[in-house]
C-alpha positions in Angstrom: 0.2 -0.3 -0.2 1.3 3.5 -0.9 2.1 5.6 2.0 0.9 9.4 2.6 1.9 12.1 4.4 -0.2 12.7 7.5 -0.5 15.6 10.0 -1.6 14.6 13.3 -2.5 16.5 16.5 -3.2 13.9 19.9 -4.8 16.5 22.0 -7.7 16.7 19.3 -6.9 13.1 18.1 -6.5 14.9 14.6 -5.6 13.1 11.5 -5.3 15.3 8.3 -3.5 15.6 5.0 -3.5 19.1 5.2 -1.0 21.0 7.4 -3.1 24.0 8.7 -1.4 26.7 11.1 0.1 25.1 14.1 -2.5 22.9 14.6 -1.0 19.7 14.5 2.4 18.2 15.8 3.7 15.3 13.9 3.7 14.0 10.5 4.2 10.9 9.7 4.3 8.2 6.9 1.6 5.7 7.1 -1.1 3.7 4.4 -4.9 3.4 4.8 -4.7 0.6 7.0 -2.6 2.6 9.7 -4.8 5.9 9.8 -7.4 3.5 10.4 -5.8 1.8 13.5 -4.5 5.2 14.7 -8.3 6.6 14.4 -9.3 3.4 16.6 -6.5 4.2 19.4 -7.5 7.8 19.1 -11.8 6.6 19.2 -11.0 4.4 21.9 -9.1 6.8 24.2 -12.1 9.5 23.3 -14.2 6.7 25.3 -12.0 6.2 28.1 -11.6 10.4 28.4 -15.6 10.8 29.0 -15.9 7.6 31.3 -12.6 9.8 33.4 -15.2 12.8 32.9 -17.7 11.3 35.0 -15.8 9.7 37.5 -14.6 13.3 38.3 -17.7 13.7 39.3 -17.9 11.0 42.2 -16.4 12.2 45.1 -15.5 8.9 46.6 -13.9 7.3 43.5 -10.3 8.2 44.0 -8.4 8.8 39.9 -5.7 6.7 40.7 -7.8 3.6 41.3 -9.6 4.7 38.1 -9.7 1.9 35.5 -10.5 4.4 33.0 -7.6 6.7 34.1 -5.7 3.9 33.3 -7.2 2.5 30.1 -7.0 6.2 28.5 -3.2 6.7 29.3 -2.6 2.8 27.8 -4.3 4.5 24.8 -2.6 7.5 24.6 0.7 5.3 25.1 -0.1 3.5 22.1 -0.9 6.3 20.0 2.2 8.1 20.3 4.4 4.8 20.0 2.6 4.9 16.7 3.2 8.3 15.7 6.3 7.3 16.7 7.2 4.6 14.5 5.6 6.3 11.8 6.8 9.7 12.0 9.4 11.5 10.4 12.9 12.4 12.0 11.5 15.7 13.5 8.2 13.9 15.0 10.9 10.8 16.5 13.1 13.6 17.9 10.1 15.5 19.5 8.2 12.5 20.9 11.5 10.9 22.0 12.2 14.4 24.1 8.7 14.0 26.0 10.3 10.4 27.7 6.8 9.1 27.5 7.5 6.1 25.9 9.2 3.4 27.3 12.8 2.3 25.7 13.2 5.8 24.2 
């Protein structure tokens, strides 16, 4: 499959072939299947994020014992790892400097 350039915003869960202003932080080279996989990771992270929002309104449930919080973190780690693997040199350098992926 042919790889194309995509621009990624993790904060917004955005994936675009058009780079606009400062919205997108990372550039990757990916095929259609890889983009579908990344979209699924972003969608799953969004679901867990909504769950953590609702958990935040329950005062006796501590965030560090919240399964949804752990799943959200796991999904973001998977997204960053995939972006790192598909990224250009600048993307790899930025993610490595963030120190959020074990072993980098």
